C-alpha positions in Angstrom: 4.5 -7.7 -6.8 4.1 -10.3 -4.1 0.8 -8.8 -2.9 -0.5 -8.2 -6.5 0.3 -11.9 -7.3 -1.6 -13.0 -4.3 -4.6 -11.0 -5.3 -4.5 -12.7 -8.7 -4.3 -16.1 -7.0 -6.9 -16.4 -4.3 -5.9 -18.6 -1.4 -2.4 -17.1 -1.4 -3.6 -13.8 0.1 -2.3 -12.8 3.5 -4.1 -10.1 5.5 -0.9 -9.6 7.4 1.0 -8.4 4.3 -1.6 -5.6 3.8 -1.4 -4.7 7.5 2.4 -4.5 7.2 2.0 -2.0 4.3 -0.4 0.0 6.5 2.2 0.1 9.3 4.9 1.3 6.8 2.5 4.0 5.5 1.9 5.1 9.1 5.6 5.2 10.1 7.3 6.6 7.0 7.0 10.3 6.2 5.4 11.1 2.9 8.4 13.1 1.9 10.6 10.1 2.4 8.4 8.0 0.1 8.5 10.8 -2.5 12.3 11.2 -2.3 12.8 7.4 -2.5 10.5 6.9 -5.5 12.0 10.0 -7.2 15.5 8.5 -6.8 14.4 5.0 -7.9 12.6 6.3 -11.0 15.6 8.4 -12.0 17.9 5.4 -11.9 17.9 3.0 -14.9 18.4 0.0 -12.6 15.3 0.7 -10.5 13.0 2.8 -12.8 10.7 0.0 -13.9 10.4 -1.5 -10.5 9.5 1.9 -9.0 6.8 2.5 -11.6 5.4 -0.9 -11.0 5.4 -0.4 -7.2 3.5 2.9 -7.6 1.0 1.1 -9.7 0.5 -1.6 -7.2 0.1 0.9 -4.4 -2.6 2.7 -6.4 -4.4 -0.6 -7.3 -4.3 -2.2 -3.9 -4.5 0.7 -1.5 -5.4 3.9 -3.3 -9.0 3.9 -2.3 -11.1 2.6 0.6 -12.7 -0.2 -1.4 -9.4 -1.5 -2.8 -8.3 -5.0 -1.9 -5.2 -4.1 0.1 -7.0 -1.5 2.3 -9.8 -4.0 3.0 -7.3 -6.8 3.8 -5.5 -4.5 6.3 -8.9 -4.0 8.0 -9.5 -7.7 8.1 -6.1 -8.2 9.7 -7.2 -6.2 12.8 -10.8 -7.4 13.0 -11.4 -8.3 16.6 -8.3 -6.4 17.8 -9.6 -2.9 17.2 -13.0 -1.3 17.7 -13.4 -0.1 14.1 -11.4 -2.1 11.5 -13.0 0.0 8.7 -11.2 3.0 10.2 -7.9 1.1 9.5 -9.0 0.6 5.8 -9.9 4.3 5.5 -6.6 5.5 7.1 -4.7 3.1 4.9 -6.4 4.4 1.7 -5.9 8.1 2.8 -2.2 7.5 3.5 -1.7 5.7 0.3 -3.4 8.5 -1.6 -1.1 11.0 0.1 2.0 9.1 -1.0 0.6 8.7 -4.6 0.0 12.5 -4.8 3.5 13.1 -3.6 5.2 10.7 -6.1 3.1 11.4 -9.2 
């Protein structure tokens, strides 16, 4: 919820947070995400948090134009040749995870 809260309160946004999510999406296998979210949704103690996290992933990163994907691109502007490619890859990876967990 930290990133979702920051989107609701401009000025608190940190591009680095979005880039960190991008790195996790790159490094963690889709199957590991699916297994983890399946286990969390099955447990009473973590079900609500897992459902909320999936919603945030969809809302912030699920498509190229979403805020999180664009923030990830902004975080690497000047560091990579094509920051928009980072946003696209971020959205594609998030969509893969969402397909696997839904």
